[in-house]
N, C-alpha and C positions, 0 to 999 in steps of 0.2 A: 433327348431326341426332339428335334425338333422335323417335325414331319412334311412331304414336299407342300401338302392340300394344306398349311397351317404357315407355309413360308409366304406361300401366291397371294393369300389374302391377306397375309400383310402387306406384302409389297405394292399391291392393286389397292388397297387404302391409300397408303401415303402416294397418291396420284390424284386425276390423269397429268402428263405433260412429264412432268418431272419426277421422279421413283426414289425412294429408296429404300435397303435393304440392308438389316443388319446381318454378317458372315454368321453361321453359327458354326459352333466348330461340329458336325455330323457332316456339313459340307464342304468341307475344305479336303484338297489332295494335295499334303504338305503344310507349307504356311498361306498357300493361297486359296480361290475356291475351287472347287471341283468344276470344269466347262461343258459340260453338259447345263447344270441349273443352269450358270452364268448363258448361254446362249437360251436358255428355257424361259429367264428374266427378259432378255430382250424380246421376244415376239412374242410372249404378253402385254408388254408394257407398248407395244404397236398393235393389237390386236382389238387394245381397250382402248387405246383415244380412235381408234378410228378403225368406226362398225359396218362400214362399205367394201369390204377387200373382197374380191374374188377370192378363189382357191390359193393358197398356198405352192409352188410351182418348186422353184430354185432357194435355195438361202448360202452366201459362204461369208465366213465365218473367219477371224484373224486375230488368232489370239497373244494380243502383244506383249504383256505383262502383266504380274499378279492380280491378284486382286483383295484387294485384305479387307479387312472392318466395314466400314461403311459404305455400300456398292450404289453407285449412284447410274441412272439410264434414264435418255435422253432419247425422242426419235426426230427422223425429221424426212418426206417426202421428196426423195427429188423428183423424182418424176411421175404423173397422168394421164397413159397416154390411151389409144381406143379399144388396146385390147390389155396391158399390163398394165400398174405399180411395182413401181417399187423406191423400196425407203432405204432409205440408213439408221444403226439406230448402238450407243455406244454406252457401254459401262465401264466409270472410273472409282478411281475410289484413292486414298489418301495416296499406294504408294503410283500413280497417274494410270495413264491408258492402259487398260483392259484388256476385255475384250466387246469386237465390233464386228460387228455382222452389216452385211446388206439379201432383202428382204424381197425377188419379186414374188408379187399374186397376178394370177395372167386368170384371165374367164376361158370355157369352154370352145371349143371352134369344134366342128364338126369335121374333117376329112371324105374322104370318097375308100381311105385307109385304115387297118386295124393292124397290130402288130402287140405282141403280147408275152408272160414271161410265162409258160407252164408251169402248173400250178405244184408248190411241191407239195412232192407226197411220202410216206411209208417211212414219215420221222415218228421216233416217241413222242408222246403227250409230258410236259411238264409229271404229269401226278404218275406218274412211272417211273420217274425219275430224283432220288433222291436228293439234295438238299446242297449244294455244293460248299464246303466250311471253306471260311476265311482262314486265313492264315497270322498267326501272329503280329505282329507289327503291320498290317494294309494299311491303306491309307483307307483315313475314315470316311469315307462319303459309300464306300463300298456297305456297309454298316440298312443303309437306303433299297440295298438292291436283292433279289431273291431271284439265285441262277441255278439250272440245274443244265447241264451239260451233257452236249449228247455226245458228240464227238470232236479230235482233236485235244495237245496239248493244254493243260492245265498252267495257270498263274506259275509261272518260278519254272518252268516245270522246259528242261532242254530237250527238241525239236529239232530234224531235218524238214518238216516239212509245219510252221507254223499258219494250223489254217484252223479255227476253230470253229466250231458251230451249239450255240448256246442259247435254250430259248430265261428268258427276265424276263421280270416285271416288278414294281415298284413295290416295301417292302407299309405301301403303306395305301389299303385299302380302299381310300376316297378318289386316289386315284385313279382306280381302273376301269373304269367308263367318259375317261373326258377325254380321248381319244388321239390329237400330235403333241402338247404341250409333254406331258411325261412320255412318248415314245423321243420327242431329241433330248431330254437326259436323260433317255436310255441307252442308246446310238450310240456316244459319246463313251462309247467300250475304252479300257485300256488297250493299246494296240499288244498285237499279236508278238509284237520284236519282244516282247515279256517269254514266248516261249522255245527263243535260238538261244540266247545268249547268254556268257555265264557275266559277273562279276558286274552286272545293268549297277545303278548306285541309281540314277531316277532316267524317265522322260518327259518332254512337252512338249506339248502340241505344239503343231506352230499354224494351220490354219484346216477347214474343211469347209468342205465341199456334199451343198447335197441337192441331189433332185430326187421331189417328189416327185410317187407316178400316180398317184391317185387323191380322190377328196375325202376318201371315207375310210378317217380312221378306227372305223369299230376292231372288236377284240376281243376272243376270252377271255373272263376273269381276267385282263392286264397284260393279257402275256403277249411277246413277240417270241419270235423266230429272229437270232441276229449270225450272220456269219462273218466273221473279225479273220482276216488273212494276208500276208505279208511277204510280198515275193517281191523284194528289194529295198536292202539294205547297202550304205558305202559312206562313207570320208560323215560317219557319223552322226548319217539322215534316212529314217528311213520311210517307203511311201506303203498306206495303208487303205487296205478296201474293206468295205464297210457292205453286208445287205437284209434288210429286212423282210422277214414274209411278217402279217394275221396266220392268228388261230384257223383258218383258214389255206391256209397255203398262199397265198396269193402277197405277190412280193408289194411293199408299198411305197422301197425306198435304195435309191443305188448310192453311197456317200463314199469318199478319200481321208485322210489327211496324209498330211507333213509331219513329219513328226524330228524333233535333235533329244540325239540319245545321247546318254554318261557315262561313261567309264569310275 
């Protein structure tokens, strides 16, 4: 099994400017790379090539096509302004265009008003919950995750309320204090549409839009609390909402995905 840390170290050693990585079996979703790891590779390349960036504020990821075998990542600054810096990063493979993204970093600016989400309280801690056991035939990449179900339907269960709340972290202990990049891997969770539709053959994310609510991505022992909810399914597509809290109950991320559903 290729851990997150080993894969990232090998990836960084292949740079700078152009990075490559062989796709391990344990990071596959079907024949393609899991979208969370490809998104993290994009950001890793950017951060390694540019050490003068302000905090990341937003990213938009497009999952264009499958990413297979040898993965290649490049990035480019599109604009550096007074407050924001926007970069484009592209991950491609022998199959063609794979995962492409736009990342905007922004300086902190003081305002006269502050509004924040309330702390998430009265939630069972992960150590109080039994680990979630993977079903036979689960996608390969899920072996990298430790998950503890708080509420909502579990994968492949039928439900009229597809709204999941889950503690999750990578099984690689070396990642637990690494902040934002492991979180990006984790937050591209399988959509909650799994909990509502019978006979689903496959799901494929089309895009992933993320707003980062802080520049402090610290949490206890690598645990993040994630809500994954579906409120729209029609014509073969679903819109997916994701929110993430750290171990102190502070919300750090708002995200949305649009996915294609195959039966």
